[in-house]
GULUMLO-869314 format. One record per atom (N, C-alpha, C): residue in one letter; x, y, z. Coordinates in steps of 0.001 Angstrom, whole numbers, padded with zeros to 6 digits, always signed. Layout:
# residues N
AXYZ/...
***
This chain:
# residues 137
X+000828-001192+000000/X+000000+000000+000000/X+000868+001250+000000/X+000337+002269-000611/X+001027+003539-000669/X+000574+004386+000519/X+001514+004767+001370/X+001169+005542+002563/X+001491+007012+002325/X+000587+007870+002769/X+000818+009312+002691/X+000542+009911+004058/X+001235+010970+004315/X+001034+011650+005587/X-000210+012526+005511/X-000717+012902+006641/X-001881+013779+006663/X-001543+015139+006060/X-000325+015581+006190/X+000106+016852+005607/X+000083+016763+004082/X+000520+015642+003536/X+000509+015448+002084/X-000923+015387+001561/X-001801+014672+002255/X-003210+014604+001846/X-003844+015989+001892/X-003526+016743+002935/X-004055+018108+003045/X-003573+018959+001868/X-002291+018843+001534/X-001731+019626+000418/X-002422+019266-000895/X-002623+017984-001162/X-003294+017563-002394/X-004755+017999-002410/X-005414+017906-001295/X-006808+018341-001220/X-006916+019837-001466/X-006015+020603-000870/X-006011+022052-001072/X-005760+022391-002529/X-004806+021735-003155/X-004531+021978-004576/X-005735+021631-005445/X-006393+020541-005128/X-007569+020153-005905/X-008681+021190-005774/X-008917+021672-004558/X-009950+022690-004347/X-009597+023991-005044/X-008341+024374-004997/X-007925+025595-005689/X-008038+025436-007196/X-007831+024217-007673/X-007986+023960-009099/X-009418+024141-009563/X-010359+023858-008686/X-011766+024064-009018/X-012151+025543-009017/X-011340+026366-008424/X-011711+027765-008174/X-011904+028587-009433/X-011480+028130-010586/X-011615+028932-011795/X-012835+028623-012625/X-013649+027663-012227/X-014761+027222-013070/X-015804+028299-013314/X-016394+028852-012269/X-017475+029809-012471/X-016974+031126-013049/X-015744+031520-012736/X-015208+032743-013338/X-015075+032563-014847/X-014649+031383-015265/X-014546+031106-016699/X-015900+031113-017370/X-016902+030558-016684/X-018255+030567-017238/X-018756+031997-017397/X-018489+032834-016412/X-018932+034234-016482/X-018204+034977-017598/X-016929+034708-017749/X-016135+035389-018772/X-016627+035035-020172/X-017086+033808-020377/X-017571+033376-021696/X-019019+033778-021961/X-019667+034306-020962/X-021062+034734-021131/X-021103+035884-022134/X-022008+035842-023122/X-022033+036888-024146/X-022482+038244-023599/X-021903+039293-024146/X-022311+040660-023801/X-023557+040977-024633/X-024635+041445-024010/X-025867+041700-024756/X-025749+042905-025685/X-026580+042875-026719/X-026683+043987-027664/X-027848+044863-027214/X-027596+046149-027059/X-028637+047103-026693/X-029338+047542-027973/X-030471+046909-028281/X-031129+047237-029552/X-031830+048595-029523/X-031991+049177-028344/X-032614+050506-028275/X-031686+051592-028820/X-030427+051242-029079/X-029504+052218-029664/X-029818+052493-031136/X-030609+051627-031755/X-030944+051783-033172/X-032281+052490-033311/X-032296+053542-034097/X-033500+054354-034287/X-033961+054272-035736/X-035279+054385-035969/X-035778+054392-037349/X-035073+055467-038175/X-034758+055106-039422/X-034058+056025-040315/X-032552+055809-040348/X-032039+054964-039440/X-030602+054687-039403/X-030205+053841-040612/X-029015+054088-041124/X-028520+053337-042274/X-028294+051868-041918/X-028604+050998-042866/X-028429+049555-042667/X-026987+049208-042341/X-026043+049850-042983/X-024621+049549-042756/X-024223+049840-041313/X-024839+050842-040689/X-024549+051149-039288/X-025030+050025-038368/X-026196+049472-038660/X-026727+048367-037853/X-025833+047142-038020/X-025511+046794-039262/X-024695+045610-039538/X-023301+045759-038931/X-022768+046962-038896/X-021429+047156-038323/X-021416+046905-036819/X-022571+047034-036153/X-022648+046789-034714/X-023009+045335-034407/X-024020+044792-035076/X-024510+043454-034744/X-023943+042350-035626/X-023247+042703-036696/X-022640+041699-037570/X-023557+041296-038712/X-023096+040309-039452/X-023864+039823-040600/X-025102+039076-040117/X-026227+039261-040816/X-027451+038563-040401/X-027367+037073-040699/X-028181+036306-039968/X-028265+034871-040226/X-029109+034575-041454/X-029922+035531-041819/X-030772+035365-042994/X-031484+036651-043295/X-032111+036704-044455/X-032887+037876-044855/X-034222+037409-045408/X-035219+038274-045315/X-036533+037992-045859/X-037177+039287-046295/X-038287+039167-046986/X-038997+040342-047464/X-040338+040420-046744/X-040710+041631-046318/X-041967+041829-045590/X-042633+043090-046097/X-043698+042936-046868/X-044473+044051-047405/X-043584+045083-048093/X-042666+044613-048912/X-041800+045509-049667/X-040531+045917-048946/X-040456+045662-047645/X-039242+045957-046886/X-038332+044724-046878/X-037031+044959-046814/X-036068+043881-046659/X-035756+043767-045182/X-035783+042552-044667/X-035559+042346-043241/X-034384+041408-043020/X-033526+041758-042065/X-032406+040920-041657/X-032766+040231-040349/X-032480+038925-040273/X-032829+038120-039111/X-031553+037786-038339/X-031584+038013-037030/X-030454+037751-036146/X-030910+036929-034949/X-029986+036209-034345/X-030161+035603-033020/X-029210+036376-032121/X-029762+037210-031247/X-028948+038092-030407/X-029278+037905-028932/X-028278+038134-028108/X-028485+038217-026668/X-028797+039679-026373/X-030001+039948-025874/X-030420+041325-025630/X-030557+041651-024151/X-030336+040643-023307/X-030381+040886-021862/X-029140+040282-021219/X-028795+040772-020062/X-027643+040253-019337/X-026707+041362-018912/X-025593+040957-018326/X-024614+041915-017828/X-023706+042396-018947/X-023390+043678-018910/X-022410+044235-019826/X-020999+043955-019325/X-020029+044530-019974/X-018636+044297-019624/X-018295+044635-018184/X-018748+045782-017676/X-018452+046180-016299/X-019109+045235-015303/X-020374+044909-015537/X-021097+044006-014644/X-020453+042628-014595/X-020010+042135-015759/X-019328+040842-015788/X-018040+040899-014983/X-017332+042011-015062/X-016096+042164-014305/X-016332+042146-012805/X-017389+042817-012371/X-017721+042849-010941/X-018085+041447-010449/X-018918+040741-011202/X-019329+039393-010797/X-018127+038454-010782/X-017298+038525-011821/X-016111+037665-011885/X-015179+037944-010709/X-014986+039215-010368/X-014145+039572-009225/X-014704+039051-007918/X-016021+039184-007737/X-016652+038684-006513/X-016523+037165-006416/X-016690+036497-007527/X-016544+035037-007522/X-015113+034634-007188/X-014158+035323-007764/X-012751+034999-007489/X-012430+035210-006013/X-012898+036316-005438/X-012635+036589-004023/X-013259+035538-003110/X-014508+035158-003405/X-015143+034154-002557/X-014495+032785-002742/X-014027+032500-003952/X-013331+031228-004179/X-012037+031152-003388/X-011270+032223-003410/X-010011+032244-002655/X-010304+032186-001155/X-011293+032943-000718/X-011625+032988+000703/X-012163+031679+001253/X-012742+030865+000375/X-013298+029583+000835/X-012495+028403+000305/X-011301+028668-000212/X-010442+027623-000802/X-011175+026802-001865/X-011983+027476-002661/X-012665+026822-003766/X-014029+026267-003452/X-014420+026237-002186/X-015722+025660-001826/X-016898+026482-002357/X-016679+027762-002618/X-017752+028596-003162/X-018196+028110-004542/X-017344+027333-005211/X-017716+026768-006510/X-018956+025895-006406/X-019172+025289-005246/X-020365+024459-005065/X-021641+025277-005216/X-021538+026581-004986/X-022687+027484-005155/X-022616+028184-006503/X-021457+028765-006829/X-021335+029591-008030/X-021565+028828-009329/X-021017+027627-009462/X-021133+026918-010739/X-022581+026593-011089/X-023396+026044-010171/X-024805+025820-010526/X-025570+027122-010806/X-025233+028188-010071/X-025891+029479-010318/X-025575+029953-011727/X-024300+029857-012123/X-023905+030279-013466/X-024617+029446-014526/X-024641+028136-014324/X-025265+027243-015308/X-026766+027520-015431/X-027406+027879-014344/X-028847+028118-014348/X-029266+029497-014802/X-028322+030396-014982/X-028674+031769-015367/X-028082+032156-016716/X-027906+031177-017595/X-027391+031484-018926/X-028421+032306-019698/X-027976+033345-020409/X-028925+034162-021168/X-029497+033386-022355/X-030658+033818-022803/X-031357+033178-023917/X-031263+034097-025137/X-030860+033555-026299/X-030824+034404-027490/X-032243+034702-027971/X-032421+035884-028491/X-033710+036313-029029/X-033593+036398-030542/X-034706+036143-031222/X-034764+036414-032655/X-035080+037899-032794/X-034176+038620-033422/X-034366+040052-033633/X-034382+040294-035138/X-035427+040988-035600/X-035583+041248-037030/X-035514+042756-037263/X-034548+043167-038074/X-034392+044563-038466/X-034928+044692-039890/X-035925+045541-040094/X-036499+045742-041426/X-036107+047124-041956/X-035819+047164-043255/X-035334+048384-043902/X-036226+048730-045085/X-036372+050027-045341/X-037148+050471-046495/X-036302+050336-047765/X-036846+050797-048880/X-036157+050644-050171/X-034846+051427-050233/X-034639+052388-049315/X-033394+053173-049281/X-032405+052636-048250/X-032631+051421-047766/X-031803+050794-046735/X-031744+051601-045434/X-032861+052233-045113/X-033007+052933-043831/X-033852+052062-042902/X-033475+052012-041630/X-034179+051184-040661/X-035627+051627-040530/X-036546+050682-040746/X-037975+050981-040647/X-038562+050445-039340/X-038128+049252-038926/X-038685+048672-037700/X-037736+047611-037136/X-037928+047341-035836/X-037187+046289-035144/X-038221+045435-034410/X-038108+044127-034568/X-038955+043182-033836/X-038055+042288-033013/X-038329+042201-031705/X-037522+041398-030773/X-038432+040317-030198/X-038148+039064-030560/X-038961+037934-030091/X-038137+037073-029154/X-038662+036837-027958/X-038012+035973-026973/X-038318+034539-027348/X-037279+033677-027344/X-037459+032249-027640/X-038175+031591-026481/X-039060+030663-026775/X-039738+029918-025715/X-039123+028559-025551/
***
């Protein structure tokens, strides 16, 4: 049998717990930053919208207007909020030697944002005519 001292077991246990300490911070860091669709106003050029939200997943026609279809995250924490949450998680992880992960990881997994179907419609001059934001069920 392989014998280890209690000090060695403690050291390995501590290292293992500290190794777990990065899980929820990583989950928070990978969480998408939401798009504030209220920044877009009717009459805005299509190129301005596309430069912010990227290329559409598809396009369609609606009563003579051309519409771009996107799957966007429109709710959630912005960059500053993510930084605050990540910092708080890191501090509690260090303070509890990683045991806070037992709380943080399930919370992170259960609060993932949901993408919305957002449709931007443009008139014949490629000016924004309307925005439709549909929450996925």
